[in-house]
N, C-alpha and C positions, 0 to 999 in steps of 0.2 A: 504494500500500500504506500503511495507517495506521501511524503511529509505534507503537513497541512498547508505550508506556504507554497508548495509546488502548484503551478497552474494545472487545471483540468485538461487532460490530453486525451484525444480520441484514440481508442484501441485500433482503429482502422488505418490511421495514418502510418505510412511507412517509416519505420524507425531503423536505427542502425541494428543490423542483425546481432542477436545474442542467443545463447543456448538457453532453452527453457529450463526452469528450475524444477519443474514437476510434470508428471504425466498429464495433469489437468491443463497446464499451460500449453503443452504440446497439442493437446486436443483442441484447445481454443485456437491455436495458430492454424491447424489443419482446417478447422471449421471456417475460420475467417477467409482462408485461401479459397475454399470451395464456394463460399458465398460470393466473394468478389468475382469469380469466374461465372457463377450462375447468374448474377445480376448483370454482368457485362453481356452475357449471351442474350438475356431477356431485353436489354436495352437495344442491342443490335437488331433483334427480331422486331421490336416495336417500331424502331425508327427507320430501318432500312427495308425490311420485308413488308411491313404494314403501312409504311409511309406516314406514320403518325408524327406530328411535331412534338418537340420536347415539352412536356408538361410536368412541372415539379411535383404536383399532387399525385398524378398518375404514376410517375416513376418512383415516388416515395412508397406508394402502396405496393408497387411491383417489388421493391426491395424488401418491404415487410413480409410480403407473401413468400418470398424466397427464404427468408429467415425462418418463418413459421413452417415451411415445408421441410427444411433441414431439421428443425427441432422435432417435428413429428417423426421423421425417419430415425432420428437418434433415440427417441423415446421407445419406438418399436424395437430397436436393436437392444436397448437396455432391458426391456421386458423379456426378450428372448434369452439374453445372457443370464438374467436372474433366474428364469425358469430352468435353464440348463445347469445352473450352479446349485439348485436345490433338489434336483432329481435324485431320489435315493439310489445309491450304488449298491447293488447286490453282489455278494461275494461267491455265490454258488457257481462252482466250476471255473473260477478265475484264480490266477496265482496272486500271491501277496504283492508282487511287483506291479502287476496289472492294476490291482485295486488301488495301490498307492498312487500310481500315475493318474488313474481316473479321479481320485479324490483331489489330487493336486490340480488337475485340469479344472475341476469344478470350483475349487477355491480361486483360481485365476479368472475364471469366467465371472465370479462374483466381484472380484476386484475391478475387472474391466467395466462391469455394470455400474459400480460405484463411481468410478472415474467419469464415465459417460454422464451420469446424473449430475455430477458437479459441473461438467462442461455445459450441459443443458441449462443449468441454473445461471451460469455466466452469460450464455447466449440470450436467455430471457431478459436479463438486466440490460443487455445491449439493445435488444429489440424494443424495450420500453423507453429507451432514451432517444428522443428525436435527434439530438446532436450526433449520436453514434450512427443512426440510420442515414442521416444526411451525409456524414463522412464516408460511409460505405458507398452511397450513391455517387458521390463526387469522384471517388477513386474509380468506380466502374465506368463512369462517363469519360474520365481522363484516359483510362486504358482503351476504351473503345475508339476515341479520337486518335490516340497514338497508333493503334493497329491500322485504322483506316488510312492515316497519313503515311505510315510506314509502307503499307501495301502499294500506295501510289508512288512513293519516292523510290522504292527499291523493288520494282516488280519482278526482276529476274534473279534476285539474290546475288547480284554482283555489284561491285563498286561502280558508281556512275561518274562520268567526267563532269567537270564544272558546268559545262553547257547543258548536259543531260539533267543534272541536278536542278539547275535554274528552270528548265522546261518542266520538270516534274513538280516543282514548287508552284509554278504558274498553273499547272493542271489542278493541284490541290485547291488553289485559290479559286479557279474557275468552278470546280466542283462545289465548293462551299457557297459561292455566289449563286450558283444554280439552285442549290438546296434552299437558300434563303429566299430566292425569288419564288420558288414553288410554295414555300410556306406562306409568304405574303399573299400569293394568289389564292391559296386555299382559305385564308382568313378573310378574304373579301366577302361582304354580304351578298347574298343572291337576291336578284330583283325579279 
């Protein structure tokens, strides 16, 4: 927990990499990464495939829906792990070593379920914080724009000459101008 005088910092903002101190922190990192990718993909689908203009309210709800979907999946996994960790292990016809391994596996499943529950609790806190949701959405939007720009600037995966780079940048500007013009036309009232 940060000291009281430290400013509130978003957990979605990219920070200098460090090794997680616990399995719960690792789980949160993996969940954050999965959410960023899922939200980015949903943003791409909404804006490019569906041609929908950017709307903060719609995109925020989209981000929240992705968080809720991930939480639901994680809850289902935790329930499954808890069930497998409490299944009675019968010893009839099994060696001591096999029974010991089965009991150890059951204990590990229980530990994994417990870790998952704590990760879910942290994700719920993030989901309830509008600043955290907004930060997730901002990163997804930035990643989307970076990918689209990168695809236009380096279409063949090779280094571009200075002239090719300038032409690609102009192409990106033209694409953005065309997208803006389409949005403005779409927003005109019908008569």
